[in-house]
C-alpha positions in Angstrom: 13.7 -20.2 -49.8 14.2 -18.2 -53.0 15.9 -19.7 -56.0 19.6 -18.9 -55.8 19.9 -18.4 -59.5 17.9 -15.2 -59.1 20.2 -13.8 -56.5 22.4 -10.8 -57.3 25.8 -10.7 -55.7 26.3 -8.5 -52.7 29.8 -7.1 -53.2 30.1 -5.3 -49.9 29.5 -8.7 -48.2 31.5 -11.0 -50.5 34.4 -8.6 -51.3 34.5 -5.9 -48.6 38.0 -4.7 -49.6 37.1 -3.9 -53.2 37.0 -0.3 -54.5 33.3 -0.7 -55.2 32.6 -1.7 -51.6 34.6 1.3 -50.5 32.3 3.5 -52.7 29.3 2.2 -50.8 30.9 2.9 -47.5 31.6 6.4 -48.8 27.9 6.7 -49.6 27.0 5.6 -46.1 29.3 8.3 -44.6 28.0 11.0 -46.9 24.4 10.2 -45.9 25.4 10.3 -42.2 27.0 13.8 -42.6 24.2 15.1 -44.8 22.2 16.1 -41.8 23.8 17.4 -38.6 20.8 18.5 -36.6 18.4 15.8 -37.6 18.8 12.0 -37.5 18.0 10.3 -40.8 16.5 6.9 -40.0 14.1 6.1 -42.9 15.6 6.4 -46.3 14.0 5.6 -49.6 16.0 4.5 -52.6 14.5 4.9 -56.1 15.5 5.5 -59.7 14.1 7.1 -62.8 13.4 3.8 -64.6 13.9 0.1 -64.2 17.2 -1.6 -64.4 19.3 1.3 -63.1 20.7 -0.5 -60.0 18.5 0.9 -57.2 18.0 -2.4 -55.5 21.7 -3.3 -55.9 22.6 0.1 -54.4 20.2 -0.4 -51.5 21.3 -3.8 -50.5 25.0 -2.9 -50.6 24.4 0.2 -48.6 22.4 -1.8 -46.1 25.4 -4.2 -45.7 27.7 -1.2 -45.3 25.5 0.0 -42.4 25.4 -3.5 -40.9 29.1 -3.7 -41.0 29.3 -0.5 -39.0 27.3 -2.3 -36.2 24.1 -0.6 -37.0 20.8 -2.5 -36.7 19.5 -2.4 -40.2 16.1 -3.1 -41.8 15.4 -3.4 -45.5 11.8 -3.0 -46.6 10.9 -4.2 -50.1 8.2 -1.7 -51.0 8.4 -2.4 -54.7 5.0 -4.1 -54.6 4.9 -4.5 -58.4 8.3 -6.2 -59.1 9.9 -7.2 -55.8 13.4 -8.6 -55.9 14.9 -8.3 -52.4 13.8 -11.8 -51.3 15.9 -13.2 -54.1 18.9 -11.1 -53.2 18.8 -11.9 -49.5 17.5 -15.5 -50.1 14.5 -15.4 -47.8 10.9 -16.4 -48.3 8.3 -14.0 -49.8 5.2 -15.9 -48.8 4.4 -13.1 -46.4 5.6 -9.5 -46.0 4.7 -5.9 -46.2 1.3 -6.3 -47.9 0.2 -8.7 -45.1 1.4 -6.2 -42.6 -0.4 -3.2 -44.2 -3.7 -5.1 -44.6 -3.6 -6.1 -40.9 -3.2 -9.8 -41.6 0.1 -10.1 -39.7 2.1 -8.1 -37.2 5.7 -6.7 -37.5 7.3 -9.6 -35.6 5.5 -12.1 -37.9 6.8 -10.5 -41.1 10.3 -9.6 -39.9 13.0 -11.9 -41.2 16.7 -12.1 -40.3 19.1 -12.4 -43.3 22.3 -14.4 -43.3 24.2 -11.1 -42.8 24.8 -10.0 -39.2 22.7 -7.0 -38.2 20.6 -7.1 -41.4 16.9 -7.8 -41.3 14.2 -7.6 -44.0 10.5 -7.2 -44.5 9.8 -8.6 -48.0 7.0 -7.3 -50.2 4.7 -10.2 -49.6 2.0 -11.1 -52.1 1.6 -8.6 -55.0 -1.6 -6.7 -54.4 -4.0 -5.2 -57.0 -3.7 -1.7 -55.5 -0.1 -1.0 -54.4 -0.4 2.8 -54.3 -3.5 2.7 -52.1 -1.8 0.3 -49.7 1.3 2.4 -49.5 -0.7 5.6 -48.9 -2.6 4.0 -45.9 -2.3 5.3 -42.4 -1.1 1.9 -41.5 2.1 2.5 -43.5 2.8 5.6 -41.5 2.2 3.9 -38.1 4.4 0.9 -39.2 7.3 3.2 -40.1 6.9 5.1 -36.8 7.2 1.8 -34.9 10.2 0.6 -37.0 12.1 3.8 -36.3 12.1 2.8 -32.6 13.4 -0.7 -33.4 16.2 -0.1 -35.9 19.1 2.3 -36.4 18.4 2.7 -40.1 15.5 1.6 -42.4 16.1 1.4 -46.1 13.1 1.2 -48.4 13.3 -0.2 -51.9 10.8 1.8 -54.0 9.6 1.5 -57.6 11.0 3.8 -60.3 9.9 7.4 -59.8 8.6 8.1 -63.2 6.7 4.8 -63.8 4.1 5.0 -60.9 3.2 7.2 -58.0 4.4 4.7 -55.4 7.7 6.4 -54.9 6.2 9.8 -54.4 3.9 8.3 -51.7 6.8 6.6 -49.9 9.0 9.7 -50.1 6.5 11.7 -48.0 7.0 9.2 -45.2 10.8 9.0 -45.4 13.5 11.2 -43.9 15.4 11.3 -47.1 15.6 10.0 -50.7 18.5 8.6 -52.7 18.0 8.7 -56.5 20.0 6.1 -58.5 20.8 7.0 -62.1 22.5 4.8 -64.7 24.9 7.0 -66.6 24.9 4.7 -69.6 21.1 4.2 -70.0 19.1 7.1 -68.6 18.7 10.3 -70.6 18.9 13.6 -68.8 15.2 14.3 -69.4 14.2 11.1 -67.6 16.4 11.8 -64.6 15.1 15.4 -64.4 11.5 14.1 -64.6 12.1 11.7 -61.7 13.6 14.5 -59.7 10.6 16.7 -60.5 8.1 14.1 -59.4 9.9 13.9 -56.1 10.1 17.6 -55.8 6.4 17.8 -56.4 5.7 16.1 -53.1 8.5 18.0 -51.3 10.7 14.9 -50.9 14.0 15.5 -49.3 16.5 14.3 -51.9 19.8 13.7 -50.2 21.7 13.0 -53.4 22.2 11.1 -56.6 24.1 7.8 -57.0 25.6 7.7 -60.5 26.0 4.1 -61.7 28.2 2.7 -64.5 30.7 5.6 -64.5 34.0 4.7 -66.3 36.6 4.8 -63.6 39.3 2.6 -65.2 42.0 5.1 -64.6 41.1 5.4 -60.9 40.7 1.7 -60.1 44.4 0.9 -60.0 44.8 3.5 -57.3 41.9 2.3 -55.3 43.0 -1.3 -55.5 46.5 -0.3 -54.4 45.3 1.9 -51.5 42.5 -0.4 -50.2 44.2 -3.7 -51.1 45.0 -6.2 -48.5 48.2 -5.5 -46.7 50.5 -8.2 -45.4 
């Protein structure tokens, strides 16, 4: 079990009536309506650089789907700095790297979280060659199999301008969400991340802008979505 001190709060689970939780539900709805003729089942979440909130966005979006009675799988494909096992408080002794190197099967690496309908495949041991492992034919076959088992698969990928991992995963995903911290990331960095994804013809569904000042709107959202008696 992971150390609870490393766990980030999951607001959609702990405070589902908050305006922030409603924003994640809105994101879920926008994704669902972003493609009418094609079902989006495998989504990759990335950011331009580290610390922008991609993993927080992913796990809250995952809970939003789970709360809608969808069978959800989170895959931690950040094989360099994995964090999802801390967030969902599961073991990382085995995971995606064991699966992709044919040491274990999908049922052996699949773990149920404490949240209903939400499962996870953690990163597993950090490998010396993350990009090569993610580019393997095994990764493609694994995702094809998981499409049949889950309603939605959300992949936590490394930052898009740091390494090529995100570009590799994007080619195997139905869509990409780019998370941008409005306070930290410069325009050039965000555009570079988008360009890297465009270079592999990734299907960018949209951008999540974090840390936007919404003080004036919060009062309205708390009033509208607050608990009624």
